[in-house]
N, CA, C and O of each residue as an XYZ file, in Angstrom:
792
protein
N       0.880     -1.206      0.089
C       0.034      0.072      0.259
C       0.804      1.031     -0.095
O       1.865      1.005      0.529
N       0.709      1.949     -0.907
C       1.256      3.906     -0.621
C       0.930      4.255     -0.216
O      -0.287      4.137     -0.073
N       2.134      5.624      0.847
C       1.381      6.150      1.598
C       0.843      7.227      1.811
O       1.839      7.831      2.212
N      -0.120      8.097      1.868
C      -0.471      9.448      1.425
C       0.117     10.309      2.558
O      -0.102     10.142      3.758
N       0.808     11.150      2.063
C       2.062     11.965      3.445
C       1.170     13.680      3.118
O       0.473     13.869      2.121
N       1.297     14.218      3.670
C       0.183     15.437      4.067
C       2.101     16.611      4.279
O       3.026     16.298      5.028
N       2.072     17.382      3.695
C       3.125     18.125      3.940
C       3.030     19.718      4.105
O       3.348     20.415      3.142
N       2.614     20.296      5.268
C       2.236     21.957      5.497
C       3.295     22.520      5.950
O       4.340     21.872      5.881
N       3.319     23.862      6.530
C       4.372     25.048      6.943
C       2.890     25.606      7.954
O       1.740     25.911      7.641
N       3.693     25.533      9.368
C       3.054     26.438     10.549
C       3.250     27.386     11.371
O       4.410     27.753     11.558
N       2.378     27.895     11.933
C       3.219     28.860     12.789
C       3.413     27.916     13.844
O       3.123     26.720     13.801
N       4.209     28.891     15.320
C       4.289     27.984     16.580
C       2.632     27.992     17.284
O       2.046     26.996     17.707
N       2.224     29.086     17.266
C       0.806     29.098     17.273
C      -0.591     28.103     16.775
O      -1.726     28.068     17.250
N       0.014     27.348     15.637
C      -1.040     26.223     15.068
C      -1.677     26.895     13.708
O      -2.658     26.421     13.136
N      -1.060     27.922     13.332
C      -2.058     28.894     12.158
C      -0.892     27.933     10.876
O       0.275     27.599     11.078
N      -1.736     27.697      9.599
C      -1.548     27.207      8.264
C      -1.369     28.459      7.781
O      -0.301     28.634      7.193
N      -2.326     29.652      7.882
C      -2.133     31.373      6.949
C      -2.486     31.887      8.159
O      -2.943     31.562      9.255
N      -1.998     33.041      7.378
C      -2.355     34.400      8.740
C      -3.807     34.873      8.071
O      -4.598     34.227      7.385
N      -3.846     36.127      8.496
C      -5.086     36.414      8.179
C      -5.989     36.748      6.805
O      -5.548     37.847      6.467
N      -6.606     36.524      6.229
C      -6.944     36.345      4.564
C      -6.400     35.739      3.853
O      -6.203     36.023      2.671
N      -5.974     34.587      4.539
C      -5.304     33.267      3.966
C      -4.263     33.378      3.392
O      -3.894     32.799      2.370
N      -3.288     34.755      4.539
C      -2.116     34.846      3.476
C      -1.135     34.616      4.164
O      -0.896     35.121      5.261
N      -0.201     33.494      3.327
C       0.686     31.910      3.807
C       1.526     32.701      3.557
O       2.449     31.915      3.346
N       2.038     33.884      3.377
C       3.331     34.796      2.701
C       3.984     34.838      4.380
O       5.162     34.692      4.706
N       2.892     35.065      5.200
C       3.854     35.555      6.402
C       4.199     34.338      7.028
O       4.439     34.314      8.235
N       4.266     32.936      6.055
C       4.912     31.564      7.708
C       6.195     31.822      6.393
O       6.152     32.487      5.358
N       7.340     30.923      7.030
C       8.822     31.594      7.390
C       9.564     30.730      6.389
O      10.685     30.290      6.646
N       8.703     30.397      4.819
C       9.121     29.604      3.563
C      10.185     29.603      3.029
O      10.233     30.287      2.007
N      11.375     28.929      3.413
C      13.120     29.873      3.109
C      13.540     28.746      2.890
O      12.588     27.983      2.723
N      14.819     28.086      2.777
C      15.429     27.504      2.200
C      15.041     26.137      2.496
O      14.737     25.263      1.685
N      15.084     26.073      3.596
C      14.971     24.309      4.171
C      13.394     23.970      4.093
O      13.204     22.754      4.113
N      12.379     24.636      4.021
C      11.058     24.724      3.196
C      11.494     24.209      2.026
O      11.581     22.985      2.125
N      11.828     24.644      0.880
C      11.683     24.672     -0.261
C      12.825     22.791     -0.236
O      12.586     21.761     -0.866
N      13.680     23.012      0.497
C      14.499     21.758      0.403
C      13.876     20.152      0.845
O      14.292     19.014      0.626
N      12.768     20.659      1.517
C      12.142     19.325      2.345
C      10.631     19.420      1.332
O       9.950     18.400      1.433
N      10.208     20.213      0.645
C       9.245     19.899     -0.442
C       9.788     19.102     -1.425
O       9.083     18.217     -1.909
N      11.421     19.333     -1.971
C      11.135     18.597     -2.956
C      12.396     17.838     -2.689
O      13.220     17.518     -3.546
N      12.477     17.507     -1.022
C      12.839     15.766     -1.031
C      11.371     15.080     -1.396
O      10.955     14.515     -2.407
N      10.880     15.338     -0.328
C       9.315     14.562     -0.852
C       8.814     14.488     -2.054
O       8.336     13.375     -2.276
N       8.698     15.522     -3.263
C       8.489     15.373     -4.269
C       9.078     14.063     -4.672
O       8.580     12.947     -4.819
N      10.304     14.541     -4.810
C      11.324     13.274     -5.194
C      10.973     11.855     -4.713
O      11.192     10.996     -5.568
N      10.434     11.368     -3.436
C       9.889     10.020     -3.356
C       8.421     10.193     -3.422
O       7.903      9.932     -2.337
N       7.742     10.480     -4.165
C       6.644     10.477     -4.735
C       6.524     10.324     -5.999
O       7.473     10.637     -6.718
N       5.253      9.773     -6.593
C       4.942      9.740     -8.156
C       3.517     10.571     -8.325
O       3.051     10.885     -9.421
N       3.153     10.751     -7.561
C       1.311     11.194     -7.055
C       1.465     12.480     -6.670
O       2.248     12.754     -5.760
N       0.802     13.355     -7.259
C       0.621     14.739     -6.311
C      -0.922     15.144     -5.974
O      -1.663     15.412     -6.919
N      -1.430     15.194     -4.594
C      -3.056     15.372     -4.339
C      -2.943     16.772     -4.087
O      -2.048     17.371     -3.491
N      -3.934     17.185     -4.603
C      -4.452     18.539     -4.742
C      -6.208     18.775     -4.151
O      -7.111     17.940     -4.131
N      -6.228     20.121     -3.746
C      -7.546     20.544     -3.822
C      -7.998     21.253     -4.610
O      -7.087     21.767     -5.259
N      -9.160     21.645     -4.987
C      -9.095     22.788     -6.189
C      -8.238     24.010     -5.906
O      -7.422     24.286     -6.785
N      -8.267     24.535     -5.182
C      -7.910     26.332     -4.462
C      -6.288     26.243     -4.503
O      -5.579     27.161     -4.917
N      -5.730     24.799     -3.932
C      -4.498     24.868     -3.831
C      -3.990     24.510     -5.847
O      -3.280     25.118     -6.648
N      -4.548     23.658     -5.898
C      -4.044     23.262     -7.802
C      -4.218     24.959     -8.163
O      -3.111     25.483     -8.285
N      -5.347     25.897     -8.352
C      -4.975     26.910     -9.100
C      -3.912     27.573     -8.422
O      -3.043     27.852     -9.248
N      -3.623     27.923     -7.340
C      -2.700     28.595     -7.130
C      -1.201     28.083     -7.849
O      -0.568     28.751     -8.667
N      -0.818     26.750     -7.334
C       0.150     26.254     -7.880
C       0.462     26.352     -9.346
O       1.523     26.723     -9.849
N      -0.565     25.984     -9.908
C      -0.765     25.472    -11.500
C      -0.874     26.894    -12.031
O      -1.351     27.037    -13.157
N      -0.524     27.845    -11.414
C      -0.746     29.764    -12.271
C       0.806     30.262    -11.638
O       1.136     31.448    -11.618
N       1.740     29.075    -11.101
C       3.269     29.083    -10.403
C       4.109     28.511    -11.036
O       4.540     28.923    -12.113
N       4.668     26.914    -10.165
C       4.586     26.194    -10.509
C       5.438     25.983    -12.063
O       6.645     25.756    -12.154
N       4.479     26.123    -13.217
C       4.872     25.265    -14.291
C       5.959     26.226    -15.020
O       5.929     26.036    -16.236
N       6.714     27.001    -14.708
C       7.317     28.174    -15.725
C       8.266     28.793    -14.406
O       8.827     29.886    -14.481
N       8.331     28.014    -13.349
C       9.858     28.132    -12.443
C      11.010     27.070    -13.131
O      12.189     27.244    -12.823
N      10.648     25.984    -14.052
C      11.543     25.269    -14.303
C      12.286     26.131    -14.946
O      13.465     26.240    -14.609
N      11.699     27.016    -16.126
C      12.835     28.150    -16.515
C      13.153     29.021    -16.620
O      13.661     29.630    -17.562
N      12.695     29.461    -14.800
C      13.293     31.085    -14.972
C      14.650     30.850    -14.273
O      14.699     30.084    -13.311
N      15.926     31.582    -14.793
C      17.413     31.408    -14.375
C      17.114     32.462    -12.893
O      18.002     32.361    -12.046
N      16.062     33.338    -12.582
C      15.902     34.070    -11.314
C      15.957     32.762     -9.851
O      16.715     32.760     -8.881
N      14.904     31.820    -10.194
C      14.588     30.846     -9.672
C      16.200     30.291     -8.874
O      17.315     30.389     -9.388
N      15.861     29.697     -7.469
C      17.131     28.744     -7.346
C      16.970     27.604     -7.468
O      15.821     27.246     -7.728
N      17.909     26.687     -7.350
C      18.155     25.604     -8.098
C      17.140     24.655     -7.671
O      16.287     24.284     -8.477
N      17.159     24.150     -6.255
C      15.850     23.976     -6.084
C      14.492     23.972     -6.173
O      13.718     23.025     -6.035
N      14.171     25.638     -6.525
C      12.875     25.611     -6.803
C      12.790     24.991     -8.536
O      11.853     24.251     -8.836
N      13.676     25.315     -9.415
C      13.734     24.922    -10.887
C      13.581     23.217    -10.779
O      12.847     22.434    -11.381
N      14.718     23.001     -9.632
C      14.333     21.456    -10.024
C      12.728     20.211     -9.565
O      12.296     19.210    -10.135
N      12.245     21.026     -8.186
C      11.084     21.302     -7.854
C       9.672     21.225     -9.173
O       8.705     20.499     -9.404
N      10.347     22.516     -9.797
C       9.314     22.590    -10.865
C       9.448     21.572    -11.803
O       8.447     21.009    -12.247
N      10.527     21.285    -12.140
C      10.618     20.411    -13.263
C      10.034     18.442    -12.742
O       9.998     17.510    -13.546
N       9.727     18.364    -11.486
C       9.412     17.057    -10.921
C       8.053     17.469    -10.908
O       7.204     16.755    -11.440
N       7.751     18.546    -10.359
C       6.078     18.861    -10.819
C       5.070     18.523    -11.918
O       4.111     17.785    -12.142
N       5.909     19.584    -12.542
C       4.936     19.210    -13.984
C       4.929     18.128    -14.577
O       3.911     18.082    -15.268
N       5.823     16.784    -14.723
C       5.647     15.622    -15.171
C       5.154     14.847    -14.434
O       4.931     13.746    -14.938
N       4.805     15.016    -13.113
C       4.005     13.981    -11.939
C       2.670     14.267    -11.765
O       2.198     15.356    -11.437
N       1.858     12.857    -12.089
C       0.193     13.224    -12.223
C      -0.149     13.956    -11.003
O      -0.104     14.106     -9.782
N      -0.398     14.193    -11.786
C      -1.749     15.373    -10.276
C      -3.176     15.084    -10.091
O      -3.853     15.621    -10.967
N      -3.632     14.628     -9.512
C      -4.954     14.550     -8.680
C      -5.821     15.399     -8.111
O      -5.561     15.701     -6.947
N      -6.905     15.935     -8.663
C      -7.629     17.116     -7.728
C      -8.595     17.052     -7.675
O      -9.332     16.850     -8.640
N      -9.137     17.288     -5.874
C     -10.708     16.966     -6.112
C     -10.723     18.036     -5.991
O      -9.940     18.866     -5.529
N     -12.164     18.070     -6.656
C     -12.741     19.989     -6.807
C     -14.367     18.854     -7.716
O     -14.462     17.856     -8.430
N     -15.555     20.127     -6.887
C     -16.682     19.900     -7.737
C     -16.513     20.891     -8.732
O     -16.891     20.681     -9.885
N     -16.015     21.884     -8.412
C     -16.195     23.314     -9.227
C     -15.004     22.760    -10.837
O     -15.451     22.920    -11.973
N     -13.887     22.288    -10.665
C     -12.872     22.568    -11.772
C     -13.804     21.734    -12.963
O     -14.707     20.900    -12.898
N     -13.096     22.409    -14.054
C     -13.836     21.575    -15.355
C     -12.175     21.287    -16.106
O     -11.177     21.764    -15.567
N     -12.107     20.692    -17.024
C     -10.889     20.405    -17.841
C     -10.684     21.873    -18.852
O      -9.606     22.070    -19.413
N     -11.590     22.629    -18.962
C     -11.090     23.846    -18.932
C      -9.711     24.786    -17.804
O      -8.775     25.566    -17.981
N     -10.332     24.129    -16.759
C      -9.680     24.972    -15.849
C      -8.288     24.009    -15.556
O      -8.085     23.770    -14.366
N      -7.746     23.691    -16.105
C      -6.397     22.562    -15.872
C      -5.575     23.680    -16.600
O      -5.678     24.337    -17.636
N      -4.636     23.559    -15.459
C      -3.272     24.493    -16.144
C      -2.636     23.509    -17.635
O      -2.595     22.323    -17.962
N      -2.246     24.744    -18.173
C      -2.241     24.372    -19.728
C      -0.934     23.293    -20.083
O      -0.898     22.471    -20.998
N       0.392     23.652    -18.781
C       1.258     22.838    -18.657
C       1.296     21.550    -17.902
O       2.327     20.883    -17.986
N       0.468     21.187    -17.297
C      -0.254     20.141    -17.080
C      -1.620     19.722    -17.288
O      -2.442     19.451    -16.413
N      -1.751     19.700    -18.358
C      -2.806     18.865    -18.686
C      -2.748     17.931    -19.317
O      -3.799     17.476    -19.768
N      -1.688     17.383    -19.551
C      -1.371     16.039    -19.455
C      -1.580     14.866    -18.586
O      -2.027     13.721    -18.645
N      -0.924     15.880    -17.558
C      -1.019     14.886    -16.603
C      -2.273     15.708    -15.019
O      -1.623     15.967    -14.006
N      -3.359     15.931    -14.954
C      -3.972     16.351    -14.225
C      -5.414     15.523    -14.623
O      -6.043     15.385    -15.673
N      -5.630     14.969    -12.981
C      -6.916     14.176    -13.249
C      -7.982     14.326    -12.095
O      -7.741     13.790    -11.014
N      -9.197     15.063    -12.288
C     -10.345     15.342    -11.435
C     -10.737     14.701    -10.878
O     -10.521     13.606    -11.398
N     -11.438     14.559     -9.737
C     -12.389     13.732     -9.083
C     -12.830     14.803     -8.717
O     -12.428     15.957     -8.564
N     -14.154     13.962     -8.545
C     -15.544     14.509     -7.471
C     -15.529     14.801     -6.430
O     -14.299     14.782     -6.377
N     -15.818     15.093     -5.416
C     -15.542     15.000     -3.726
C     -17.002     14.014     -3.801
O     -16.980     13.540     -2.665
N     -17.643     13.716     -4.145
C     -18.375     12.039     -3.182
C     -17.643     11.211     -4.178
O     -18.000     10.092     -3.808
N     -17.102     11.075     -4.879
C     -16.311      9.889     -5.339
C     -14.681     10.324     -4.635
O     -13.824      9.619     -5.167
N     -14.094     11.277     -3.614
C     -13.087     11.146     -3.179
C     -12.397     10.221     -2.467
O     -11.404      9.767     -3.037
N     -12.697      9.726     -1.145
C     -12.930      9.178     -0.365
C     -12.605      7.172     -1.511
O     -11.548      6.545     -1.594
N     -13.533      6.930     -1.928
C     -13.162      6.124     -2.942
C     -11.962      5.665     -4.097
O     -11.303      4.687     -4.451
N     -12.116      6.662     -4.313
C     -11.262      6.691     -5.158
C      -9.826      6.932     -4.515
O      -8.985      6.118     -4.895
N      -9.451      7.752     -3.745
C      -8.337      7.992     -2.844
C      -7.998      6.800     -2.501
O      -6.795      6.641     -2.704
N      -8.556      5.786     -2.027
C      -8.587      4.568     -1.218
C      -8.187      3.843     -2.322
O      -7.280      3.088     -1.970
N      -8.533      3.679     -3.908
C      -8.182      2.994     -4.598
C      -6.787      3.395     -5.139
O      -6.092      2.525     -5.663
N      -6.369      4.597     -5.045
C      -5.221      5.181     -5.049
C      -4.056      4.338     -4.604
O      -3.153      3.762     -5.210
N      -4.400      4.469     -3.281
C      -3.396      3.917     -2.068
C      -2.774      2.849     -2.282
O      -1.661      2.696     -1.778
N      -3.693      1.282     -3.554
C      -3.375      0.763     -2.983
C      -2.841     -0.034     -4.347
O      -2.578     -1.227     -4.498
N      -2.779      1.153     -5.340
C      -1.913      0.948     -6.511
C      -0.414      0.755     -6.081
O       0.203      1.290     -5.159
N      -0.061     -0.045     -6.893
C       1.819      0.074     -6.971
C       2.131      1.342     -7.221
O       1.403      2.099     -7.864
N       3.142      1.628     -6.766
C       3.351      3.202     -6.907
C       4.229      3.963     -5.903
O       3.953      3.438     -4.825
N       5.120      4.901     -5.695
C       5.570      5.543     -4.800
C       4.857      6.008     -3.871
O       3.798      5.394     -3.747
N       5.083      7.275     -2.801
C       4.333      7.602     -2.272
C       3.868      8.798     -2.837
O       4.614      9.520     -3.498
N       2.148      9.179     -2.528
C       1.038     10.007     -2.798
C       1.420     11.183     -1.875
O       1.819     10.952     -0.734
N       1.283     12.674     -2.439
C       2.325     14.058     -1.578
C       1.296     15.061     -1.593
O       0.991     15.675     -2.616
N       0.900     15.189     -0.765
C      -0.162     16.831     -0.692
C       0.480     18.009      0.309
O       0.784     18.152      1.493
N       0.484     18.790     -1.004
C       0.657     20.713     -0.263
C      -0.199     20.947     -0.254
O      -1.088     20.566     -1.015
N      -0.282     21.924      0.925
C      -2.112     22.948      0.847
C      -2.667     22.005      1.063
O      -2.189     21.072      1.709
N      -3.479     22.022      0.711
C      -5.054     21.371      0.634
C      -6.091     21.420      1.314
O      -7.187     20.931      1.041
N      -5.589     22.379      2.785
C      -5.547     22.368      4.326
C      -7.611     21.431      4.415
O      -8.081     20.580      5.169
N      -8.210     22.227      3.215
C      -9.524     21.852      3.415
C      -9.745     20.276      3.582
O     -10.239     19.676      4.536
N      -9.190     19.737      2.271
C      -9.254     18.348      1.777
C      -8.303     17.211      2.707
O      -8.796     16.126      3.017
N      -6.668     17.649      3.174
C      -5.611     16.904      3.757
C      -6.953     16.418      4.885
O      -7.244     15.228      5.004
N      -7.807     17.689      5.786
C      -8.232     17.444      7.064
C      -9.375     16.363      7.120
O      -9.467     15.583      8.068
N     -10.097     16.360      6.226
C     -11.336     15.776      5.380
C     -11.073     13.993      5.716
O     -11.696     13.111      6.306
N      -9.669     14.112      4.896
C      -9.072     12.978      4.783
C      -8.488     11.819      5.748
O      -8.705     10.607      5.783
N      -7.468     12.865      6.696
C      -7.271     12.568      8.053
C      -8.298     12.268      8.984
O      -7.978     11.451      9.847
N      -9.393     12.698      9.027
C     -10.729     12.578      9.543
C     -11.322     11.233      9.324
O     -11.890     10.585     10.204
N     -11.146     10.841      8.046
C     -11.948      9.590      7.512
C     -10.640      8.594      7.152
O     -10.941      7.766      6.292
N      -9.729      8.532      7.465
C      -8.704      7.043      8.180
C      -7.863      7.338      6.960
O      -7.378      6.284      6.547
N      -7.502      8.402      6.214
C      -6.648      8.491      4.287
C      -5.640      8.363      4.241
O      -4.996      7.869      3.315
N      -5.041      9.027      5.818
C      -4.115      9.995      5.310
C      -2.946      8.874      6.380
O      -3.175      8.170      7.364
N      -2.016      9.088      5.801
C      -0.796      8.025      6.470
C      -0.076      8.442      7.695
O      -0.084      7.945      8.821
N       0.865      9.991      6.973
C       2.117     10.354      7.826
C       1.268     12.385      7.864
O       0.348     12.987      7.309
N       2.219     12.633      8.764
C       1.691     14.111      8.776
C       3.187     14.851      9.330
O       3.692     14.947     10.448
N       3.630     15.336      7.889
C       4.970     16.242      8.080
C       4.749     17.893      8.410
O       4.524     18.677      7.488
N       4.780     18.049      8.904
C       4.609     19.286      9.314
C       5.888     20.084      9.773
O       6.709     19.435     10.421
N       6.209     21.648      9.474
C       7.246     21.962      9.524
C       6.865     23.204     10.078
O       6.314     23.969      9.287
N       7.089     23.774     11.751
C       6.840     24.706     12.399
C       7.995     25.878     12.700
O       8.935     25.893     13.495
N       7.445     27.004     11.570
C       8.208     28.500     12.080
C       8.182     28.667     12.993
O       7.281     28.385     13.782
N       9.479     29.347     13.247
C       9.471     30.621     14.492
C       8.931     31.933     14.476
O       9.625     32.934     14.296
N       7.283     31.950     14.723
C       6.821     33.027     14.126
C       5.520     32.741     15.127
O       5.222     31.588     15.440
N       4.679     34.041     15.660
C       3.843     33.525     16.801
C       2.182     34.071     15.153
O       2.660     34.863     14.341
N       1.344     33.862     14.977
C       0.689     35.034     13.842
C      -0.572     34.850     15.033
O      -1.146     34.095     14.248
N      -1.438     34.870     16.142
C      -2.398     35.360     16.879
C      -3.471     34.994     16.374
O      -4.393     34.718     17.142
N      -3.681     34.878     14.812
C      -5.049     34.541     14.175
C      -4.265     34.006     12.870
O      -3.078     33.829     12.597
N      -5.715     33.801     12.072
C      -5.677     32.770     10.962
C      -6.282     31.599     10.855
O      -7.125     31.222     11.669
N      -5.832     30.786      9.642
C      -6.234     30.175      9.661
C      -5.668     28.308     10.588
O      -4.746     27.548     10.295
N      -6.979     28.191     11.951
C      -5.514     26.716     12.532
C      -5.736     25.968     11.330
O      -6.621     25.957     10.474
N      -4.187     25.066     11.608
C      -4.006     24.106     10.745
C      -4.792     23.077     10.683
O      -4.763     22.313      9.718
N      -5.883     22.861     12.066
C      -6.598     21.386     12.326
C      -8.104     22.015     12.269
O      -8.299     23.201     12.533
N      -8.965     21.277     11.967
C     -10.119     21.858     11.432
C     -11.156     21.447     12.606
O     -12.360     21.644     12.441
N     -10.672     20.893     13.750
C     -11.341     21.002     15.451
C     -12.648     19.402     14.555
O     -13.871     19.277     14.508
N     -11.981     18.913     14.260
C     -12.257     17.339     13.544
C     -12.070     16.245     15.124
O     -11.246     16.518     15.996
N     -12.799     15.312     15.180
C     -12.322     14.270     15.636
C     -11.452     14.363     16.376
O     -11.195     15.563     16.468
N     -10.498     13.515     17.290
C      -9.364     13.275     17.781
C      -8.746     12.419     16.795
O      -9.318     11.711     15.967
N      -7.060     12.624     17.055
C      -6.603     11.562     15.563
C      -5.500     11.106     16.456
O      -4.953     11.986     17.121
N      -5.035      9.739     16.599
C      -4.028      9.493     17.502
C      -2.857      9.545     16.436
O      -3.014      9.205     15.264
N      -1.121     10.220     17.214
C      -0.414      9.955     15.925
C       1.013      9.488     16.965
O       0.925      9.934     18.109
N       2.024      8.821     16.728
C       3.197      8.884     17.128
C       4.300      9.339     16.117
O       4.209      9.321     14.890
N       5.165      9.675     16.736
C       6.684     10.376     16.707
C       7.323      9.520     15.854
O       7.679      8.382     16.157
N       7.515     10.187     14.507
C       7.730      8.958     13.613
C       9.696      9.622     13.392
O      10.647      8.870     13.175
N       9.801     11.589     13.577
C      11.000     11.494     13.505
C      10.890     13.370     13.610
O       9.885     14.060     13.775
N      12.113     13.726     13.468
C      11.981     15.619     13.916
C      13.105     15.974     13.272
O      13.953     15.084     13.336
N      13.574     17.300     12.443
C      15.166     18.082     11.735
C      14.929     19.074     12.583
O      14.142     19.333     13.494
N      15.647     19.461     12.143
C      16.075     21.488     12.740
C      17.534     21.627     11.023
O      18.180     20.714     10.507
N      17.525     22.143     10.904
C      18.750     22.790      9.893
C      19.260     24.324     10.601
O      18.761     25.315     11.135
N      20.433     23.845     10.255
C      21.687     25.126     11.147
C      21.226     26.792     10.501
O      21.100     27.664     11.361
N      21.079     27.041      9.590
C      20.239     27.921      8.502
C      18.904     28.018      9.122
O      18.790     29.191      9.479
N      17.908     27.400      9.405
C      16.709     27.820      9.272
C      16.442     27.988     10.935
O      17.349     27.578     11.660
N      15.285     28.550     11.554
C      14.815     28.317     12.804
C      13.688     27.458     12.168
O      12.927     28.148     12.846
N      13.018     26.774     11.640
C      11.908     25.831     11.490
C      12.044     24.363     11.907
O      13.131     23.848     11.647
N      11.219     23.687     12.447
C      11.500     22.558     12.764
C      10.318     21.390     11.856
O       9.206     21.307     11.335
N      11.356     20.785     12.116
C      10.164     19.240     11.132
C       9.489     18.121     12.059
O      10.243     17.266     12.522
N       8.890     18.096     12.193
C       8.403     17.333     12.868
C       7.506     16.009     12.159
O       6.423     16.179     11.600
N       8.132     14.778     12.291
C       6.652     13.980     11.290
C       6.376     12.912     12.085
O       7.049     12.241     12.867
N       5.030     12.894     11.650
C       4.533     11.698     12.423
C       3.570     11.163     11.924
O       2.799     11.876     11.281
N       3.354     10.014     12.030
C       2.832      8.408     11.908
C       1.275      8.590     12.261
O       0.948      9.065     13.349
N       0.352      8.207     11.331
C      -1.252      8.168     11.943
C      -1.721      6.640     12.391
O      -1.638      5.640     11.679
N      -2.147      6.695     13.518
C      -2.430      5.320     14.502
C      -3.808      5.266     13.632
O      -4.570      6.125     13.189
N      -3.758      3.792     13.598
C      -5.164      3.125     12.912
C      -5.606      3.088     14.095
O      -4.838      3.499     14.964
N      -7.082      2.551     14.548
C      -7.965      2.855     15.322
C      -8.385      1.124     15.043
O      -8.659      0.514     14.010
N      -8.289      0.709     16.454
C      -8.593     -0.799     16.446
C     -10.133     -0.870     16.048
O     -10.787      0.172     16.095
N     -10.747     -2.085     15.652
C     -12.031     -2.324     14.973
C     -11.987     -3.427     15.625
O     -12.898     -4.247     15.512
């Protein structure tokens, strides 16, 4: 079975965005970029919600050819452009798919999402990774479809914004790993999701 891995950054006080959904208040530094590239290299599928897909699709396709972008981000863009992208959305149509990603994007409707993602996890392959997509991964976590949370905690207290978790029923986690970087105040914590006994 393939692992479904959530990769997100958050503030020390547990916010996924600042006010007005501003993500730029979070310290997305070189450690953040390098870790996301590491996760993408271990994956062959990216799972996204519609909002995150539109945001990423308007930015990442062109980074590979941008000489002003960092080598890490150019490599990330090249990988991202070629990986399969599964988007869960009721609003998206084929016309909304990013032009550069047209051949690598599949749209799944929300009513079919749990069944389709469960089937995707049973296929042979590498990790399925999620970036952003806060609403979607919280729902999948609640329904037992997320295997690991890779949360990068930044050295900032926002005081308000969008909480990283949606106040859903409790989920038991087991610490798998932690990581720090010499040139960053970010701390990475990796948790494995403990399955409920049936």
